[in-house]
C-alpha positions as CSV (number, residue, x, y, z in Angstrom):
1,M,-16.1,-1.3,13.2
2,T,-13.9,2.3,11.3
3,R,-17.5,4.1,11.5
4,R,-20.0,5.7,13.6
5,S,-22.6,7.6,13.2
6,S,-22.2,11.3,11.8
7,S,-24.0,14.4,11.3
8,R,-24.5,13.7,8.2
9,N,-26.8,11.5,6.3
10,Q,-24.4,8.9,6.2
11,P,-25.6,5.4,7.8
12,S,-24.1,4.0,11.6
13,T,-22.8,1.1,11.8
14,R,-25.2,-0.5,13.0
15,E,-27.5,0.8,9.9
16,I,-24.8,-0.9,7.9
17,W,-25.2,-4.5,9.4
18,S,-28.7,-3.8,9.6
19,G,-28.9,-3.1,5.6
20,W,-26.1,-6.6,5.2
21,I,-29.1,-9.1,7.7
22,A,-32.0,-7.7,6.1
23,W,-30.8,-8.0,2.6
24,P,-33.8,-7.7,-0.2
25,S,-34.4,-11.0,-2.5
26,G,-33.6,-10.3,-5.9
27,P,-30.8,-10.6,-8.7
28,I,-28.0,-9.5,-6.5
29,I,-27.4,-11.7,-3.3
30,R,-24.9,-12.0,-0.5
31,E,-21.8,-14.0,-0.8
32,I,-23.4,-16.3,2.2
33,D,-26.5,-16.7,0.4
34,L,-26.9,-19.7,-1.8
35,G,-27.1,-18.9,-5.4
36,D,-26.8,-20.2,-9.2
37,E,-24.0,-19.0,-12.1
38,T,-26.5,-16.5,-13.4
39,T,-26.8,-14.7,-10.1
40,L,-25.0,-11.6,-8.7
41,E,-23.0,-11.4,-5.5
42,V,-21.8,-8.7,-3.3
43,S,-19.2,-9.6,-0.5
44,F,-19.2,-7.9,2.5
45,I,-16.3,-5.9,2.4
46,Y,-17.8,-4.5,-0.4
47,W,-20.9,-3.4,1.0
48,V,-18.9,-1.7,3.8
49,K,-16.4,-0.4,1.7
50,G,-19.3,1.3,-0.7
51,H,-20.4,3.7,2.1
52,T,-17.0,5.5,2.2
53,G,-19.0,7.7,-0.7
54,N,-18.1,7.9,-5.1
55,P,-14.7,8.7,-5.7
56,N,-15.8,10.0,-9.0
57,T,-17.8,13.1,-7.4
58,D,-17.1,13.1,-3.6
59,D,-13.1,12.2,-3.0
60,V,-10.8,14.8,-1.6
61,W,-7.0,14.7,-2.3
62,K,-5.8,18.1,-2.3
63,D,-2.8,19.1,0.2
64,D,-5.4,20.7,2.7
65,N,-5.7,18.4,5.8
66,S,-9.2,20.6,7.0
67,A,-10.7,19.4,4.0
68,W,-9.4,15.8,4.4
69,F,-11.0,15.7,8.4
70,H,-13.8,17.2,7.2
71,Y,-14.9,14.5,4.6
72,I,-13.7,11.5,7.0
73,E,-15.6,13.3,10.0
74,Q,-18.7,13.2,7.8
75,C,-18.4,9.8,6.8
76,G,-18.5,8.7,10.0
77,I,-15.3,7.3,10.3
78,A,-14.3,6.8,14.4
79,T,-12.1,9.0,15.8
80,E,-9.0,6.8,15.8
81,L,-9.0,6.1,12.7
82,Q,-9.4,9.5,11.4
83,Y,-6.4,10.4,13.7
84,T,-4.6,7.8,12.2
85,I,-5.1,8.6,8.6
86,M,-3.8,12.0,9.3
87,D,-1.0,11.6,11.0
88,P,1.6,14.2,10.3
89,L,4.4,11.6,10.1
90,F,2.9,10.0,7.3
91,R,1.7,13.1,5.6
92,D,3.4,12.8,1.9
93,M,2.4,8.8,2.2
94,R,-1.1,9.8,2.7
95,L,-1.1,12.2,-0.4
96,T,0.0,9.7,-2.7
97,D,-3.8,8.5,-2.6
98,T,-7.5,9.5,-2.2
99,C,-9.1,10.2,0.8
100,I,-11.7,8.0,-0.4
101,G,-8.6,5.6,-1.3
102,W,-7.0,5.2,1.9
103,L,-10.2,4.5,3.6
104,R,-11.3,1.7,1.8
105,D,-7.5,0.4,1.8
106,T,-7.1,0.8,5.5
107,I,-11.2,-1.1,6.2
108,E,-10.0,-4.2,3.7
109,M,-6.7,-4.4,6.0
110,R,-8.6,-4.3,9.3
111,Y,-11.0,-6.6,7.4
112,E,-8.8,-9.4,6.4
113,G,-6.8,-8.8,9.6
114,L,-9.8,-10.2,11.1
115,R,-10.5,-13.1,8.8
116,N,-6.9,-14.0,9.0
117,I,-7.7,-14.7,12.7
118,Q,-10.7,-16.2,12.2
119,R,-9.5,-18.9,9.3
120,A,-6.5,-19.6,12.1
121,S,-9.0,-20.2,14.8
122,A,-11.2,-22.4,12.6
123,E,-8.0,-24.4,11.5
124,R,-7.5,-24.9,15.6
125,E,-10.8,-25.8,15.9
126,R,-10.7,-28.7,13.0
127,A,-7.1,-29.7,14.7
128,L,-9.0,-30.5,18.2
129,G,-12.0,-31.8,15.9
130,H,-14.4,-29.6,17.0
131,Q,-15.4,-28.3,13.7
132,G,-17.3,-24.5,13.4
133,T,-20.7,-24.4,12.8
134,S,-21.7,-22.3,9.4
135,D,-23.5,-19.3,11.0
136,Q,-20.0,-18.7,12.5
137,R,-18.5,-16.4,9.6
138,P,-21.4,-14.0,9.7
139,R,-21.3,-14.0,13.4
140,L,-17.8,-13.1,13.5
141,E,-18.3,-10.5,10.5
142,S,-21.2,-8.9,12.6
143,E,-19.0,-8.9,15.8
144,A,-16.5,-7.6,14.6
145,F,-17.0,-5.1,12.5
146,C,-19.0,-3.5,15.5
147,R,-16.3,-3.4,17.4
148,P,-14.4,0.1,17.6
149,V,-11.6,0.1,15.9
150,G,-9.6,0.9,19.3
151,D,-10.3,-2.2,19.8
152,M,-9.2,-4.2,17.2
153,Q,-6.0,-2.5,17.4
154,H,-5.2,-3.2,20.8
155,T,-6.6,-7.2,21.2
156,N,-4.6,-8.6,18.2
157,T,-0.9,-9.9,18.7
158,E,2.1,-9.6,16.5
159,P,2.3,-12.6,14.0
160,S,4.1,-15.4,14.7
161,G,6.6,-15.5,11.6
162,S,6.0,-16.3,7.9
163,A,4.7,-19.8,6.1
164,S,8.1,-19.6,4.8
165,G,9.8,-20.9,7.4
166,G,9.8,-19.0,10.8
167,R,9.9,-15.2,11.6
168,H,12.7,-13.6,10.1
169,T,14.4,-10.1,11.5
170,L,14.8,-7.5,8.7
171,S,18.1,-5.6,10.7
172,G,19.2,-3.9,7.6
173,P,19.6,-3.4,3.2
174,S,21.1,-6.8,2.1
175,I,23.8,-6.8,-0.5
176,I,24.1,-10.1,-2.3
177,E,26.7,-10.1,-4.9
178,R,25.3,-10.4,-8.4
179,F,21.9,-10.0,-7.2
180,T,19.3,-6.6,-7.0
181,V,17.6,-6.9,-3.6
182,L,14.3,-6.1,-4.2
183,Y,11.0,-4.8,-1.6
184,K,8.0,-5.1,-1.0
185,A,5.4,-3.5,2.1
186,M,2.2,-4.5,2.6
187,D,-0.5,-5.9,4.6
188,Q,0.2,-9.1,6.5
189,A,-2.8,-10.9,5.6
190,R,-2.7,-10.2,2.3
191,T,0.2,-12.3,2.0
192,D,-2.2,-15.7,2.5
193,G,-1.1,-18.5,0.1
194,L,2.1,-17.1,-1.1
195,F,3.4,-20.0,0.5
196,D,2.4,-23.6,0.6
197,S,2.3,-25.7,3.9
198,K,5.7,-27.0,3.4
199,G,7.0,-23.2,2.8
200,A,8.0,-22.9,-0.9
201,L,6.9,-20.7,-3.0
202,N,2.7,-21.3,-3.7
203,R,0.9,-18.3,-5.1
204,I,3.1,-15.2,-6.6
205,S,0.0,-13.2,-7.6
206,V,-1.0,-12.5,-3.9
207,L,2.0,-10.2,-4.4
208,R,0.2,-8.1,-7.2
209,S,-0.9,-4.7,-7.5
210,I,-4.2,-3.7,-8.3
211,P,-4.3,-1.0,-11.6
212,P,-4.2,1.9,-12.5
213,T,-0.7,1.7,-12.1
214,D,2.0,4.3,-13.0
215,F,2.7,2.0,-16.3
216,S,-0.9,0.5,-17.1
217,E,-4.2,2.2,-16.8
218,N,-6.0,-1.5,-16.9
219,K,-3.4,-4.0,-15.8
220,T,-2.6,-6.0,-12.7
221,M,1.5,-5.9,-12.2
222,Y,3.8,-6.8,-9.5
223,C,5.9,-3.8,-8.3
224,F,8.9,-3.6,-5.9
225,T,11.3,-0.8,-4.8
226,P,15.2,-1.5,-4.3
227,D,15.1,1.0,-2.0
228,Y,15.2,-0.4,2.2
229,N,14.6,2.8,3.1
230,L,11.1,3.4,1.2
231,A,10.1,0.0,1.4
232,R,10.5,0.7,5.6
233,K,8.1,3.7,5.1
234,H,5.8,2.3,3.6
235,A,5.7,-1.1,6.0
236,A,5.2,2.1,8.8
237,W,2.5,3.4,6.7
238,V,0.4,0.0,6.4
239,K,1.4,-0.9,10.3
240,R,0.3,2.8,11.2
241,R,-3.2,1.8,9.7
242,G,-3.6,-2.0,10.0
243,P,-2.9,-4.8,12.8
244,Y,0.3,-6.2,10.8
245,A,2.7,-5.5,8.5
246,V,5.4,-7.1,6.5
247,I,8.2,-6.6,4.1
248,V,8.7,-8.6,1.1
249,K,12.2,-9.6,0.1
250,I,13.2,-11.1,-3.5
251,A,17.0,-10.9,-5.0
252,V,16.8,-11.0,-8.9
253,Q,20.0,-11.6,-11.1
254,D,21.9,-8.9,-12.4
255,S,22.8,-11.3,-15.4
256,V,19.2,-12.0,-16.2
257,I,18.5,-7.8,-16.3
258,T,21.5,-7.4,-18.2
259,A,20.2,-9.8,-20.5
260,M,17.1,-8.5,-21.3
261,D,16.8,-6.6,-24.4
262,P,13.8,-4.0,-25.1
263,P,10.9,-5.0,-25.7
264,D,10.8,-7.4,-23.0
265,I,12.5,-4.4,-20.5
266,Q,11.5,-1.0,-21.0
267,C,13.2,2.0,-18.6
268,A,11.5,5.3,-17.7
269,F,12.9,7.7,-15.6
270,W,11.8,11.9,-14.4
271,P,12.5,14.4,-15.4
272,N,13.2,12.2,-18.9
273,S,10.3,12.8,-21.8
274,N,9.2,9.5,-22.0
275,W,8.6,8.5,-18.5
276,W,6.1,11.6,-18.1
277,E,4.4,10.8,-21.2
278,L,4.1,7.8,-20.4
279,I,3.0,8.9,-16.3
280,W,0.5,11.4,-18.3
281,H,-1.8,8.9,-20.1
282,C,-1.8,6.0,-18.1
283,R,-2.7,7.8,-14.9
284,T,-5.3,9.3,-17.2
285,E,-6.1,6.0,-18.9
286,T,-5.7,7.0,-22.5
287,I,-4.2,5.0,-24.8
288,S,-1.2,6.1,-26.8
289,K,1.8,4.2,-28.7
290,E,4.3,4.3,-25.7
291,T,1.4,2.9,-23.5
292,V,1.3,-0.5,-25.8
293,D,4.7,-0.6,-25.8
294,Y,5.1,-0.5,-22.2
295,G,2.8,-2.7,-21.7
296,R,4.4,-5.6,-23.8
297,A,7.7,-5.3,-21.6
298,A,8.0,-7.7,-19.1
299,L,9.9,-5.8,-16.8
300,I,10.0,-2.0,-16.5
301,I,12.7,0.2,-14.4
302,K,10.9,3.7,-13.4
303,T,11.1,6.5,-11.6
304,I,7.8,6.4,-9.6
305,A,5.0,9.2,-9.9
306,N,3.6,10.9,-7.4
307,G,0.1,11.8,-6.7
308,P,-3.6,10.3,-7.5
309,N,-4.8,10.1,-10.6
310,A,-7.1,13.3,-10.3
311,Y,-3.9,15.2,-9.9
312,Y,-2.8,14.2,-13.6
313,H,-6.1,14.9,-14.8
314,Q,-5.6,18.4,-13.8
315,R,-2.4,18.6,-15.9
316,S,-0.9,18.3,-19.3
317,P,2.1,16.0,-19.9
318,G,4.4,18.8,-20.4
319,E,3.6,20.1,-16.5
320,L,5.0,16.7,-15.3
321,I,8.4,18.0,-14.8
322,T,8.5,19.1,-11.1
323,E,9.6,17.4,-8.1
324,A,6.2,17.3,-6.9
325,C,5.6,14.8,-9.7
326,V,7.8,11.9,-8.2
327,V,7.9,10.1,-5.0
328,R,11.1,11.2,-2.9
329,V,13.1,9.1,-0.4
330,R,14.2,11.4,2.1
331,G,15.3,10.8,5.8
332,P,18.0,8.6,7.5
333,N,19.3,6.7,4.5
334,K,22.3,6.8,2.1
335,G,21.9,8.8,-0.9
336,G,20.5,11.3,0.4
337,D,17.5,13.4,-1.1
338,R,16.8,11.4,-4.9
339,A,13.6,10.2,-6.3
340,A,12.1,6.9,-5.8
341,V,12.7,3.7,-8.5
342,Q,10.9,1.0,-9.1
343,Y,11.0,-2.4,-10.3
344,V,7.3,-3.4,-12.4
345,F,7.2,-7.1,-13.3
346,S,3.9,-7.7,-15.7
347,F,1.4,-9.2,-15.1
348,D,1.3,-11.5,-18.3
349,Y,3.1,-15.0,-18.2
350,E,6.6,-13.3,-19.2
351,G,6.8,-11.1,-16.8
352,R,5.2,-13.3,-14.1
353,K,7.4,-16.2,-14.9
354,L,10.4,-13.8,-14.4
355,L,9.6,-12.8,-11.0
356,E,8.5,-16.0,-10.2
357,D,12.0,-18.1,-11.1
358,Q,14.4,-15.1,-9.5
359,A,11.7,-15.1,-6.3
360,R,11.7,-19.3,-6.2
361,N,14.7,-19.6,-4.1
362,T,15.5,-16.0,-2.6
363,I,11.5,-14.6,-1.4
364,K,12.0,-14.1,2.2
365,I,8.8,-12.5,4.5
366,F,10.2,-9.9,7.4
367,S,7.6,-8.7,10.2
368,F,7.6,-5.1,10.6
369,D,6.0,-4.8,14.0
370,T,5.3,-2.1,16.8
371,C,8.7,-2.4,17.7
372,E,10.0,-1.7,14.1
373,L,7.5,1.3,14.1
374,E,8.5,3.0,17.0
375,I,12.4,3.1,16.0
376,W,11.4,3.8,12.7
377,A,9.4,7.1,13.8
378,K,12.1,7.9,16.3
379,E,14.6,8.0,13.6
380,I,12.7,10.2,11.3
381,A,11.9,12.4,14.3
382,R,16.0,12.4,15.2
383,F,16.3,13.2,11.1
384,K,14.0,16.2,11.0
385,Y,15.7,17.3,14.2
386,L,18.6,17.7,13.1
387,R,17.6,18.9,9.6
388,G,16.3,21.9,11.3
389,L,19.2,22.7,13.4
390,N,21.5,22.4,10.3
391,A,19.2,25.2,8.5
392,I,19.3,27.0,11.6
393,V,22.9,27.2,11.7
394,W,22.9,27.7,7.8
395,R,21.3,31.1,8.6
396,A,23.0,32.3,11.3
397,R,26.1,31.4,9.3
398,K,24.4,33.7,6.1
399,L,23.3,36.4,8.7
400,L,27.3,36.7,10.2
401,T,28.3,36.7,6.1
402,L,26.2,39.5,5.7
403,N,27.0,41.6,8.6
404,L,30.5,41.0,9.2
405,G,32.0,39.9,5.5
406,P,32.9,37.3,3.2
407,K,35.8,35.7,5.7
408,Y,33.1,35.0,8.1
409,E,31.5,32.6,6.0
C-alpha cells in the first residue's frame, strides 16, 4: 500500500479498506456489487485515489521541496513513495505536474501492475483447469493494498516481453530512411490489449493521453516524441515510480506527413505567438478560434509545454516566452540543450486512422527495466559531473583573463 497513518485527519490504509468493505447501501455501489443500468458504480482505485486530496483546493505544484514533502507526509504516504517522487534526479519531471497528480498516477500504476499479476495468475489457473473462485478479486485488492510499497517494488519480476513477439532491446535511437521514428514511454500495465494473441496491433486506444493535453482542453489525444533521449528520461521516471516501464516505438512515413495540408496538419513552435496563444487557451481550458482550428487537425507537431495547468492560470499568454515554459532536452544527447518536440495525433477518426495505418507494421515495445534505469542514472550523473567540471574550468579561465590579460583567455 502507498499510504500509512499520519498526524492529519487522513484515513490510514486500514481505514480506507474498512470504508470499502463496509460500503453502505444506496444509489452508489462498488464495482464488485451487483447493480442495474441506473446504478452508479465506484471503482476501487477511484476510491483510493480520492483520498489524496482535492486538486482544486489542496494541491502543491511550485518548486518548493518542503511544501511537497509536507503535503505528501500529511496524506499519509509511505516513506518509500515520498522519496521516490521527490528523487532529485527527476526534479524537472516532477515539476511538469502537481503533487496530487503524481500521487494518483503512481498509485494507479502500481495498482494496475498488481492487477496484471492477478490476470496472469488467473490465466495460468484456467490453463491448468483450476478456475479461481469469485472472491479472488476483492481478496487480492485487500492484500495488495495493505502491503508496504517497498514489498510491492521488490517482490515483482521484470516483464518477460511484449505481446508483439518477444522482448526487444532498445540500445539506441532508431534511424529508418524516409521515416520519422516516434517514441512513447509508459507503464507496461497500461499497454494491456495493445496486441492480440497473435502479436498483431489490436487496440491503439491504450496509447492515448488523457486530457487536458497541450493542444486540447477536453479531448483525448495520442502523444509521441521523436527524441529518443526524452523517451528514455520519461521511461526512467515511470520505472522509478512503478514496477514496469516500456518504450513504444512507431515509424511514420515522411511522405505521408509532407503530403498533409492544413487543417489536417498543424505546427506550433515556441517562442512563436501561435504556440503560446494555443498553450494558454488549452491549459486554462478556455475556447478560442485557435483551439477550435487546431482541434480539427489529425496531426499536430509542436513544442512541449512545461508545468501544470495551475502555472498557466497565473499568467497571460504574452508571458509564456521564457525557457521555463517549455520542456527541455538535456543530458548526454546529440543536439545539446534544446526545446522538446511532440507529435500529437487526434483521437478522432482521421487522427486515429493515420496513427493505426502507420503503426500497424512498425510498432514495437521495448522493456525499460531496472538495469536500464541504472545505466540512465549513471549517464546523467556523469553528464552533470562533466558539466560542473567545465563550468569550473570556464570560471578559472575567466579569472585568469581578468588578472593577467586577454592573451590568457
